N, C-alpha and C positions, 0 to 999 in steps of 0.2 A: 461528432457526428458531421464529417468534413465531406459530404458526398460520395465521390465515387475511390478518395484517398484511403489507402490502409493506412491506419495509425497502430504504431506498436505502443503498448501501453505497459508503464510497471506501476503496479500496485505496493504499497508498502502498510504493513501492520506495525506501528509505531511503538515501540515500548522503552524504557529507562534504561534498561541492559540490554535488549537485543532489538533490532528491527528485521521483521520479516519480509521478503522481497517476493513478489510473483510476477510474471510478465504474460502478455497476451497479447493478439492484434485484433484490430476490428473486421478480419476478415474472415477467420474462422472463430473468433469470439468465445474461446475456451484459453481459460487460466489455468498456468502451470508453476506450482512453486520453483524457484528459483536460488535462493539462496539467504542465508540470513547473515545481518552485518551486527556484529557484537562490539564495537567500539560503542564507547558513550561520549567522549568529548568531542564537541562540535565538529573541529578541524577534520579526523579521519573518518569521522561519519560522513560528512558531506563530500569529502574525498572518494569514499567508496560507494556513493551515490551518484558523483558524477563518473565515475568510473564506467559503472553500469547503464548509464544514460549515453552514453558515449558508444558504449560496447554493442549496445543492442539498438541504437538509434531511435530511442523512446522518443515520442512526441506529445505524450501527455502523460499524468501521474495521477495516481489514483491513491487516495488517504484512508484507512479506515479513522471512522469518529464513533470513539465509544460513548457509550450512555446507561444509563440505569433501565431496567426493565420497562420503567415507564415512559421513557423516551426522555427525561429530564438529564442533564449533563452533570457531569463530574470531576472531580479535580483532573484526569487525563483527557476529557474532553476539550479542555482549555490548551493542555499542552499538545493535543494533536493538532488543533487547529492553528498553534504558533508553528509547529513543525510544518505544517501543510503550507504558510506564508512564508517560511525560510526557503523550501523548495522552490516555491514559485517565485521568491525575489532573487534567488541564486543561480536559476537554470532558467528564468524566464520561459517556463512551459504553463500550458492551459494544468491546474491541479483541481481536481472534484473530490470533494469528501462523501463518503460513502456510509451509512449505518453499517456498526460493525456490532451490534450488540451480542449475536449469538453466533460468530465466527468461530472462535475458540470453542464454544461449546457443543459444537459438532462434531468435532474431532477426537477420535478416540487413541487415545495416546498412553503410553507407559509413565510410569512415574519418574520425571526429569528427562523426559523427552524433551528434545526441542523441536515445537511445533509450529513456530513464527512463518517460516515460508508458507505453511499451508495453509494457516489463518487469512495469509496476505492474498494466496489464490482465491480462497473462500469468498474474499473483499470482492476482490477483482471480478469473479463470477457472478456476483451480485450485481456489479456496475454492468456487465455486458447483459444479464438478464433484464434489467431495468432499461437500458437504452438502446438495443440492438434489436 
């Protein structure tokens, strides 16, 4: 929330096999699915993130933080925190964690359909709704 400036925000739905990506800005506060990163090794994964940050001029990052329905953390919570810390460290951008407990549950998908980018859009929309 940087006054009158319009920030472009990238959101990530982190997974071990795929990372969903969504984009939005603080002027219209509407998230939209952007892409899915399928690299699993760190270097190609972060190269793809770097490319997206540069292409879209992102000034802030949002990362979904999964937890159990009662709010307690599980194994993926720690992995998502580590990913968020790595993104912050590599790209020196503000990174915010957003509760993503039900982001995938509200998406209707066919079996085998990749929905990670839509889950990232829900995470980003939750961020906009809570902060703008």
